[in-house]
N, C-alpha and C positions, 0 to 999 in steps of 0.2 A: 696080813693075816689078823683076823679078829681074835682078841684075847678077852678074858673075863676076870674081873676082880669081885670077890664077895666081900661086902662091907660088914662092919660090926652090926649093922641093922639087919643083915641077912639079905640085902639086895644084891643081885648079880649084875654088875656094870660092865657093858661091852666097851672095849677100847682098842685103838690102834696106836702104837708107839713107834717113833722113829728115833733110834739112838743117834747121839751127836753131841757137839760141844754145848756147854752152858754159857750163860743162863739159857735154859730151855724155854720153849714157847708152849703154852697150854691154851687150846681153843675151847671156849664155852659157848655152845649153841643157843639158839632161841627157843621160844615157846612152840612146842609141837614139832620142832625140827630135829634132825639127827646128824650124826657125824659123817654122813655121805653127801652133805650139802656142798654147794659150789665153793663157798669160802673155805670150809674145812679141808676139802680135797686140794684146793689150790695151795693152801698153806702147807699141807704135807709135801706136795711136790716142791715147793719153795725150800722147805726145811731139808729135804733130801739133797737138793742141788747145792745147798750151802753148808752141809754137814752140821746142821743145827738140831739139837734135841727137840722133839715135838710130840705132843700128846693130844689126841682128840678122843672123845668118849660120848656115850649116850647116857643121859640121865635115866633114872628108873622110869618106866612107863613110856620111854621114847626108844625108837629104833630097835636094836637087838637086845636091849637090857630087859631085865625082868620087871614085872609089875604092870598094872593098868594105869594109863595116863589119868583117867578120871579119879583115881584114888590118890594121886600125888599132889604136891604143892611146892611153893617156893622153899619152905623149910626142908622138905625132903631132897629137893634138887640141890640146894646149898650143901646139905650133908653129903650128898653123892660127890659133888665137886671137891669138897674138902677131903673126903676119903681118897679120891683119886690122886689129888695133889700130894697128900702125905704118904700114900703107899707106893706111888709109881714114879715120883720125881725126887731129886735131891737138890738141896740148895735153892736159892731164889729163882723164880720163874717169871717170865713175862706173860701176863694173863691177857688174852684177846677175847673179849666178850661181845657177842652179837645180840642186839635187842635184849631179850630177857637175860641172856648170858652176861650182858653188861651189869645188870643188877646183881646176878650171882657173883660176878667178879668182885664187885664192891663189898659184898658180904664176906667173901673169902679174905679180901685185903684188910677188912676191919678186924677179922678174927685172928689172922696170922700174918701181920704186916711184914714180919721178918722173912717170910717165904716168897715175898713179891718183889721182883726187881723192877717192874714197870707194869703199866696197864694201858691197853688200847681198847676203847669202847667204839663199837660200830653201831650207830643208831641205838645207843644204850638206852634201856628203858627202866631205870630205877623207879620203884614204887608204882608201877603201872596198874596194879590191881586196885589201888586207891584213886590215883589221879586220872588215869585214862579209862578205867572201867566204872567203878562205883560212883565217882563224882559226875560221870557223864550220863548215868541212867536217869530215866524219868521216875516220877513218884510211883507210877504203875509198875515199872520194871523192878524197882526196889521192893515194892509190896509183894511181887511175885517171888523174888528171891527170898524174902523173909518168910513168906507163907509156904510155898511148895519146896523151897530150898534150891531151886535151879532155874536157869534161863537159857534158852536156845538162841544163838545168834548166827546169822549167815557168815560163812568164811570165804574170804577172797582166795584162799590157798587150797581149798578142798570142796568137794561136792557135798560133804557131810557138814551139818551145822556144828558150830562150836558150842559145847555145853559148858556154861559157867555155873559153878555151884557156890552157894553161900559159904560152904566150908573152905573152898579155895580162896575166896576173898578174905575170909577171916584169918586164914593162915598167912596170907600176904601181909595183912595188917600187923602181924607180929614181927615182920622182918624189914620194915621200912628203913631207909637210909638217909632220907632227906629231911627228917624231922629232928635229928640230933646231930651234934658235931661229927664230922666225917674227915678224919685226918688221913691223907694219902702222902706219905713221906718218900715218894719215888716219882719218876717221870710218868705223866699221864697224858695221853693223846685221845681226843674224841673226834671221830669222823661222822659226819651227819649230812644227809641229803636234804636239799631245800624242798624237794617234791615228796617227802615222806609224809604220807597221810596217816600212817599207823602210830608213829612216834614223831611228833612234830619237832622242829628245831628248838622250840621253847623249852623242851625237856633238857636238851644238852646245855642250853644257856642257864637253866636253873641249877643243874649239877655243877657247872663251872663256877657259878656264883656261890654255891653252898660249900663246896669242898675246900678244905685247907690243904694246899699243895704248893710246894716251892717251884714246880715246873709243870704247869698244866696248859695245854693249848687245844683249841677247838678249830677244826677245819670244816668249813661248809662247802659242799659240792653242789653247784647250781644244777637243778634238774634231776639229781639222783633220787631214786625212790628207796623204799624201806629195804628192798633186797640187797642193794649196794653191791651188785654182782656183775656189773659190766666189766669188760677188760680194763678200762681206765680205773674203775673203782678198786678192782683187785690189785692192780699195780700200785695204787696209792696205799692200800692196806699193807702190802709187804714193804714198801718204802718207809712207811710210818713205823712199822715194827723194827726195821733196821736202824732207824733213827733212835728209837727207845733203847735198843741194845747198845748203841754207841754211848749212851748216857747212863746206862744202868751200872 
């Protein structure tokens, strides 16, 4: 059953929570995704069968939560995640971040490291607004963003174009994690497909090289794409979470 949390910022965040043993697992979804996605639902089923506490939620402007997607940004969604973690869970949690959720997980871990027992990134996309968007745009696209304030891009995941605003990119620039020291004092596992064209393996390698972490491992899966949702990938995801829980 969907429940709702009203944050200090007045946003109404939709969530599903499974009671169970700790450390619990918190799933943080990707850009424009919601908590009904394949990985989120698979993890809920896994948590229920293992008696493990589990939380999945929609950022504001996503899924069943309040707000318009176009008015949100990395800072808002980080605040949503932090509010959900603090209000709905107790003690250290294992954060599982998919794509943009990997970036949000790192922001949460940097802000409240004592609440994080471990972190699993699935095609994690830290700093993507700068490295995968702005830096890849042509001079004409950058001029359009600076001039009219937005840019329309075709989306592989929707019939509707993806509208990128300069405000969104500027907000992302305020929350970068690969430009300053990043200390992760807990087990970290990164899962990455070699056929991911949205977030290439070079991003995972850069994160691995940049972070200070006593126990960080990267697993590359040949042929896996950005969705990372085949049965084998889903099994690897849960096996990886179980490994982190053993070391947490």
